C-alpha positions in Angstrom: -65.7 -49.5 28.9 -65.9 -47.6 32.2 -64.9 -50.6 34.3 -61.9 -51.0 32.1 -60.9 -47.4 32.5 -61.3 -47.8 36.4 -58.8 -50.8 36.2 -56.1 -48.8 34.2 -56.4 -46.0 36.9 -55.9 -48.5 39.8 -53.0 -50.2 37.8 -51.6 -46.7 37.3 -51.8 -45.5 40.8 -50.2 -48.8 42.1 -47.0 -48.2 39.8 -44.2 -47.0 41.9 -41.7 -46.2 39.5 -42.8 -44.2 36.3 -40.9 -45.0 33.2 -38.4 -42.5 31.7 -36.7 -41.9 28.5 -33.5 -40.5 27.7 -32.4 -39.5 24.1 -28.7 -39.5 23.3 -27.2 -37.9 20.0 -24.1 -38.3 18.0 -20.6 -39.1 19.4 -21.1 -36.9 22.5 -24.2 -39.1 23.5 -22.3 -42.4 23.1 -19.7 -41.0 25.3 -22.3 -40.1 28.0 -23.6 -43.8 27.6 -20.4 -45.4 28.0 -19.4 -43.2 30.9 -22.9 -44.1 32.5 -22.2 -47.8 32.1 -18.8 -47.5 33.7 -20.4 -45.6 36.7 -23.3 -48.0 37.3 -21.0 -51.0 37.4 -24.0 -53.2 36.3 -23.9 -56.2 33.9 -24.1 -55.0 30.4 -26.2 -56.5 27.6 -26.2 -54.9 24.1 -26.8 -55.2 20.6 -24.1 -53.4 18.5 -22.0 -52.9 15.3 -18.4 -52.9 14.5 -19.0 -49.4 13.3 -18.5 -48.1 16.7 -14.7 -48.7 16.6 -14.8 -46.5 13.5 -16.8 -43.7 15.0 -15.2 -43.8 18.3 -11.4 -44.8 17.4 -9.9 -43.8 20.6 -12.6 -43.8 23.2 -14.2 -47.2 22.7 -10.8 -49.4 23.2 -10.4 -47.3 26.5 -14.0 -48.0 27.4 -13.5 -51.6 26.9 -10.4 -51.7 28.9 -11.8 -49.7 31.7 -14.8 -52.0 31.9 -12.6 -55.2 32.1 -10.6 -53.3 34.8 -13.8 -52.8 36.9 -14.9 -56.3 36.2 -18.1 -55.3 34.6 -19.6 -58.4 32.6 -20.9 -57.8 28.9 -22.9 -59.8 26.8 -22.6 -58.5 23.3 -24.4 -59.3 20.0 -22.2 -58.0 17.2 -21.4 -59.0 13.7 -17.9 -60.8 13.0 -15.2 -58.4 12.4 -11.4 -57.9 12.9 -12.2 -55.6 15.9 -14.5 -58.0 17.5 -12.4 -61.1 17.1 -9.7 -59.7 18.9 -12.2 -58.9 22.0 -13.2 -62.5 22.7 -12.2 -64.0 25.9 
């Protein structure tokens, strides 16, 4: 047991970047996430629901337009709906 604890201590010391967690709540949290994704300009992979179109009626279509204008690739797993069908390209 003591040797295992020593090994864990060595692993912990060699870890350069500590993990962090951010919690977002509500519509404001979703807006923050979308803004961060556009600012970072990194490829996006996400699992989502088409309900986002109901929750963010104005914001989400504009986010998609801006993401496309900035050429930020996105891979999305989402159920089939009228809104998602119109986004296929």
